[in-house]
C-alpha positions as CSV (number, residue, x, y, z in Angstrom):
1,M,22.3,-28.1,23.5
2,R,24.6,-25.7,21.7
3,V,24.3,-27.7,18.5
4,A,20.5,-27.5,18.7
5,K,20.6,-23.8,19.3
6,N,22.9,-23.3,16.3
7,N,20.7,-25.4,14.1
8,Q,17.7,-23.4,15.2
9,K,19.4,-20.1,14.4
10,T,20.5,-21.5,11.0
11,D,16.9,-22.5,10.2
12,E,15.6,-19.1,11.3
13,R,18.2,-17.4,9.2
14,R,17.3,-19.5,6.2
15,A,13.6,-18.8,6.6
16,A,14.3,-15.0,6.8
17,I,16.5,-15.2,3.6
18,L,13.7,-17.0,1.8
19,V,11.2,-14.2,2.7
20,E,13.6,-11.6,1.3
21,A,14.3,-13.8,-1.8
22,R,10.6,-14.0,-2.6
23,V,10.3,-10.2,-2.3
24,L,13.3,-9.8,-4.6
25,F,11.8,-12.2,-7.1
26,L,8.5,-10.5,-7.2
27,D,10.0,-7.0,-7.5
28,S,12.7,-7.9,-10.0
29,G,11.4,-10.9,-11.9
30,S,13.6,-13.8,-12.9
31,A,16.0,-11.5,-14.8
32,G,16.9,-9.5,-11.7
33,F,16.7,-12.5,-9.3
34,S,20.4,-13.4,-8.6
35,M,22.4,-14.5,-5.6
36,R,24.5,-11.3,-5.9
37,N,21.4,-9.1,-5.9
38,L,19.9,-10.9,-3.0
39,A,23.2,-10.7,-1.0
40,K,23.2,-7.0,-1.6
41,K,19.5,-6.6,-0.5
42,I,20.0,-8.4,2.8
43,D,23.4,-6.8,3.4
44,M,25.3,-10.2,3.4
45,S,28.4,-11.2,1.6
46,L,27.8,-13.5,-1.4
47,S,30.0,-16.2,0.2
48,H,28.0,-16.1,3.4
49,L,24.7,-16.4,1.4
50,Q,26.1,-19.4,-0.4
51,Y,26.7,-21.0,2.9
52,F,22.9,-21.2,3.3
53,F,22.1,-21.7,-0.4
54,P,25.0,-22.8,-2.5
55,T,23.3,-22.0,-5.9
56,K,20.5,-19.9,-7.2
57,D,18.6,-23.0,-8.3
58,Q,18.7,-24.4,-4.8
59,L,17.5,-21.2,-3.4
60,F,14.6,-21.0,-5.8
61,L,13.6,-24.6,-5.1
62,E,13.5,-23.8,-1.4
63,M,11.3,-20.8,-2.2
64,V,8.9,-23.2,-4.0
65,R,8.9,-25.6,-1.1
66,H,8.1,-22.8,1.2
67,T,5.2,-21.7,-0.9
68,V,4.0,-25.3,-1.2
69,N,4.2,-25.7,2.6
70,D,1.9,-22.7,3.0
71,Y,-0.5,-24.3,0.5
72,L,-0.5,-27.6,2.4
73,I,-1.2,-25.9,5.7
74,N,-4.2,-24.1,4.3
75,Y,-5.4,-27.2,2.5
76,K,-5.3,-29.2,5.8
77,L,-7.3,-26.4,7.5
78,I,-10.0,-26.7,4.7
79,M,-10.1,-30.4,5.0
80,K,-10.7,-30.2,8.8
81,E,-13.9,-28.2,8.3
82,S,-17.2,-30.0,8.5
83,Y,-19.1,-30.5,5.3
84,N,-22.5,-32.0,4.6
85,S,-21.2,-33.8,1.5
86,P,-17.9,-34.6,-0.4
87,E,-19.2,-32.3,-3.1
88,Q,-19.2,-29.4,-0.8
89,Q,-15.6,-30.3,0.3
90,M,-14.5,-30.4,-3.3
91,S,-16.2,-27.0,-4.0
92,A,-14.3,-25.5,-1.0
93,V,-11.0,-26.8,-2.2
94,L,-11.6,-25.4,-5.7
95,D,-12.6,-22.1,-4.3
96,Y,-9.4,-21.9,-2.3
97,L,-7.2,-22.8,-5.3
98,F,-8.8,-20.3,-7.6
99,R,-8.5,-17.6,-5.0
100,D,-4.9,-18.6,-4.5
101,L,-4.1,-18.2,-8.2
102,M,-4.7,-14.5,-7.9
103,R,-1.7,-14.1,-5.6
104,L,1.3,-13.2,-7.7
105,E,3.8,-14.8,-5.3
106,V,2.1,-18.1,-6.1
107,T,1.5,-17.9,-9.9
108,A,4.9,-16.3,-10.7
109,I,6.8,-18.9,-8.6
110,F,5.1,-21.9,-10.1
111,V,5.3,-20.6,-13.7
112,E,9.1,-20.1,-13.1
113,L,9.3,-23.7,-11.7
114,W,7.9,-25.1,-15.0
115,G,10.8,-23.4,-16.9
116,M,13.3,-24.5,-14.4
117,A,12.1,-28.1,-14.6
118,L,13.2,-28.2,-18.3
119,R,16.9,-27.7,-17.4
120,D,17.2,-29.0,-13.8
121,V,16.7,-32.6,-12.8
122,E,15.9,-31.8,-9.1
123,A,13.3,-29.2,-10.1
124,R,11.7,-31.7,-12.5
125,L,11.6,-34.4,-9.8
126,F,10.1,-32.0,-7.3
127,Q,7.5,-30.9,-9.9
128,R,6.5,-34.5,-10.5
129,K,6.2,-35.1,-6.8
130,L,4.1,-32.0,-6.4
131,Y,1.7,-33.1,-9.1
132,R,1.4,-36.6,-7.6
133,V,0.5,-35.1,-4.2
134,N,-2.1,-32.8,-5.6
135,R,-3.6,-35.6,-7.7
136,R,-3.8,-37.9,-4.7
137,K,-5.6,-35.2,-2.7
138,F,-8.2,-34.7,-5.5
139,S,-8.5,-38.4,-6.0
140,A,-9.3,-38.9,-2.3
141,I,-12.2,-36.5,-2.4
142,L,-13.5,-37.9,-5.7
143,A,-13.4,-41.4,-4.3
144,R,-15.8,-40.2,-1.5
145,V,-18.1,-38.6,-4.1
146,Y,-18.2,-41.7,-6.3
147,P,-17.0,-44.7,-4.2
148,D,-17.9,-47.2,-6.9
149,A,-15.8,-45.6,-9.6
150,S,-12.6,-47.4,-10.5
151,R,-9.3,-46.1,-9.2
152,E,-8.0,-45.5,-12.7
153,T,-11.1,-43.4,-13.7
154,I,-10.8,-41.3,-10.5
155,K,-7.1,-40.7,-11.3
156,R,-7.9,-39.7,-14.8
157,V,-10.5,-37.2,-13.7
158,A,-8.3,-35.8,-10.9
159,T,-5.7,-35.2,-13.7
160,Q,-8.2,-33.2,-15.7
161,V,-9.0,-31.1,-12.6
162,L,-5.3,-30.2,-12.3
163,V,-5.0,-29.5,-16.0
164,H,-7.8,-26.8,-15.8
165,I,-6.3,-25.2,-12.7
166,D,-2.9,-25.0,-14.3
167,G,-4.4,-23.6,-17.4
168,I,-6.1,-20.8,-15.4
169,M,-2.7,-20.1,-13.7
170,V,-1.0,-19.6,-17.1
171,L,-3.8,-17.4,-18.4
172,Y,-3.8,-15.2,-15.3
173,M,0.0,-14.7,-15.6
174,V,-0.1,-13.9,-19.3
175,D,-3.3,-11.9,-19.6
176,W,-3.9,-10.4,-16.1
177,P,-7.7,-10.3,-16.5
178,S,-9.8,-7.9,-14.5
179,A,-11.4,-9.2,-11.4
180,Q,-14.8,-9.4,-13.1
181,N,-13.3,-11.2,-16.2
182,Y,-11.3,-13.5,-13.9
183,E,-14.5,-14.5,-12.0
184,R,-16.2,-15.4,-15.3
185,I,-13.2,-17.5,-16.4
186,V,-13.2,-19.3,-13.0
187,Q,-17.0,-20.0,-13.4
188,D,-16.4,-21.5,-16.9
189,A,-13.5,-23.6,-15.5
190,K,-15.6,-24.8,-12.6
191,F,-18.4,-25.7,-15.1
192,V,-15.9,-27.9,-17.1
193,I,-14.4,-29.4,-13.9
194,W,-17.8,-30.4,-12.5
195,G,-18.7,-31.8,-15.9
196,A,-15.6,-34.0,-15.8
197,I,-16.5,-35.1,-12.3
198,A,-20.1,-35.8,-13.4
199,S,-18.7,-38.1,-16.0
200,L,-17.6,-40.4,-13.2
201,A,-21.2,-41.0,-12.3
202,M,-22.0,-41.9,-15.9
203,E,-19.1,-44.2,-16.3
204,T,-19.7,-45.8,-13.0
205,N,-23.4,-46.5,-14.0
206,V,-22.3,-47.9,-17.3
207,N,-19.8,-50.3,-15.7
208,Q,-22.3,-51.4,-13.1
209,G,-24.9,-52.1,-15.8
210,S,-22.5,-54.2,-17.9
């Protein structure tokens, strides 16, 4: 029982550290985000902090995982809702994702992950896993929209959806458009995405006719 309680306290302490680490990252940016600065912020010795997170890269990856877990929870809630059609379900998912991109704690962390993936193998593997998970989720919805489409075609279109969402993320981080301009950008992106999805129907019809 004592071991279980100690593990619970450790998990709670790690979770609290991750919250403070995310605040530090958002306030100071990647340049000011360091183990030493975080230890000072939470009034903890550097060696004690390293007991929970041995390196800055490991700490940051846990921050990303924490952010992804929030996303997955919200995604599951959306998927549990009742929809009249798979198209409405896809629309709801896209609306959620584009709203989520306006949260700095999401965009800044994921953009930083891309840079980290260039130098860190664990970050690169995590990034690849994340993309596979997202692509499978989109593919599952697309397969319900166009059940006769080939698996490879659905996978290709799901990839295009992810490409446009990531493109908006980069643009939002770099340009910081006004709310009105961002809405127009999102509308354009949705138009392109639905165009890519509609191409499934055309390709499916051609394949069935051949």
